[in-house]
C-alpha positions in Angstrom: 21.0 -21.1 19.9 17.7 -20.8 18.0 15.6 -23.6 16.5 15.7 -24.1 12.8 12.4 -24.8 11.1 11.8 -25.9 7.5 8.9 -27.1 5.3 8.9 -30.9 5.1 7.2 -33.3 2.7 5.8 -35.2 5.7 2.5 -36.8 4.9 0.1 -38.3 7.5 -0.4 -41.0 8.7 3.3 -41.8 8.7 5.3 -41.3 11.8 9.1 -40.9 12.4 9.8 -44.1 14.3 13.6 -43.8 14.6 16.5 -41.6 13.9 20.3 -41.7 13.7 22.9 -39.2 12.5 26.5 -38.7 11.5 28.6 -35.6 10.8 26.5 -34.4 7.8 23.1 -36.0 7.8 20.0 -37.0 9.9 18.6 -40.5 8.9 14.9 -40.9 9.6 12.9 -44.2 9.7 9.7 -42.6 8.5 7.1 -45.4 8.8 5.4 -46.3 5.5 7.2 -43.4 3.8 10.5 -45.3 4.3 13.9 -43.8 4.8 14.6 -40.1 4.6 18.0 -38.5 4.8 18.2 -34.8 5.7 21.2 -32.4 5.6 21.9 -31.4 9.2 22.7 -27.8 8.4 19.8 -26.9 6.0 17.3 -29.7 6.9 16.8 -30.3 3.2 15.8 -33.8 2.1 18.9 -35.1 0.2 17.6 -38.7 -0.3 14.6 -40.9 0.3 13.7 -44.5 -0.3 10.2 -46.0 0.0 10.1 -49.8 0.0 8.1 -51.1 -3.0 6.3 -53.7 -0.8 4.8 -50.9 1.4 6.7 -51.9 4.5 7.0 -49.6 7.5 10.5 -48.4 8.4 10.7 -48.7 12.2 14.4 -48.1 13.1 17.5 -46.8 11.4 21.2 -47.1 12.3 24.3 -45.8 10.5 27.5 -47.6 11.1 30.7 -48.4 9.2 29.6 -46.9 5.9 26.2 -48.6 5.9 22.6 -47.6 6.6 20.5 -50.3 8.3 16.7 -50.0 8.1 14.6 -52.3 10.2 11.1 -53.1 9.1 9.9 -55.1 12.1 8.8 -58.6 11.1 9.3 -57.6 7.5 13.1 -57.8 7.8 16.2 -55.6 7.5 17.4 -53.7 4.5 21.1 -52.5 4.2 22.3 -49.6 2.1 25.9 -48.7 1.2 26.5 -45.1 2.2 27.9 -43.1 -0.7 28.2 -39.5 -1.6 28.1 -37.7 -4.9 31.4 -36.4 -6.2 
């Protein structure tokens, strides 16, 4: 098995603080850049969300059709997981 590499839009000084995954996607808590969702097969960015208040995404968990993003002392944001038809 070989490693797959890809060009990413990652910008310093943000750091990937947490990650979760499901059958199709990788979910990254990417610091001040927010939440990034990558396709597991291609590693393409399929969605991203940056909090308008400049909060740092520290942890991400996918469960029961929801994406939970923790922002430390700045709270928790919950997204409904949907796919395009």
